[in-house]
N, C-alpha and C positions, 0 to 999 in steps of 0.2 A: 429805150423809149424814143420814138421818132418825133419830129416836130408836130406832125398832125395829131398824134395821140396827146401830146402836151396841150395843144390848142383846144382839143375837144374837152379835156379835163377842166381847163380854165372856163370854157363856155358852160359846162355843166354846173360848175360852182356859181356862176353868175345867175343861172336860172334858179338854182336852189336858194340863193340870196333873195331873189325876187319873190319866190313863194313865201319866204320868211317875212318879207316886208309888207305883203298884201294884207291890209287891215281886215278884209272880209274873210280871211282864212283863220282868224282867231277862234271863232266858233265857241261852243260851250264844252268842248272836250268829249262830247257824246257821239251818237251814231248818225247825226245829221250829216248828209253829204255836202261837201264844200268843193269848190272848183280850184284846182291847182294847175300850174303850167307844167307841161312835159319838161323834164330836166335832162333831156338828151343833149348831146353836144352840138347839134345842128343849129346854127345861128338863125336860120329862117323858119324854124319850127316854133309855132305858137299854139300847138294843139293843147286842148284843155283835158284834164283828167278829173273825174269825180271820185273823191275819197272821203271817208269819214276822218275826223280829226284824229281818232284813235289809230286808223290805218297810217295816216301821214306820220304821226309821232313814232309809230313802230319803225318806219323807215329811217326817220331822223335820229333815232336812238343810236345809230351807228354812223359816224361822220363820213364813211367811205361808201355809203349806199345812197342811191338815187332812184326816184320814181320816174318811169318813162312810159309813154304810150305803148301799147302792144306793137311789136315789130320795130321799135325804135332803138333796141339795144344794138351796140356795135362791138362785137366780140374781137374786132381787130384793133380796138383802142384801149386795151388793158382792162377790160371789164368782163365779168361773168354774170350770168343770170342766177339769182338766188331765190326768186319767187315769181310766179306767173299767175295771173288771174285774167278773166275776160275783160276787165277794165283797165288793168295796168300791169307793168312788169317792174320788178325791183332788180337793179343791177348793183354790183359791187366792184369798185376799182381795186386793181391789184398792181403789184410792181411799183415802178417809179411814179406812175399816175396817182397811186394811193397817197403819196406824200403831197402832191399838188393839191388834191381835194381836201386833205386833212388841214393844210394851211389855210385854205379858203373857206373853212367851215364857219358860218356866221355865229354858231353857238360855241365856238372854241373857248372863248373867255369864260363861259359859264360851266365848263366841264371840270 
């Protein structure tokens, strides 16, 4: 793992934590669409993604998965695409980057 990949993994963890902390994303657990931040590793990306709480929870059920805007995946940074839709892409960290994002999982203590 190079320094860039490690930094991107850290950045993705920060955006994931931000999504967890946004009060408006609590929702009722239903099908109503909520607004989430793109969890890509680019510090200057503040793109918004519309997801239902159910869709977001499906991504968050695995601590090495992130939701990013379409075409924001970075296959050179230790991640692979595991799901694509017209509104969002789900990526999964592999290799040493996986360890970084597992440690940065805000739900880690609840697992």
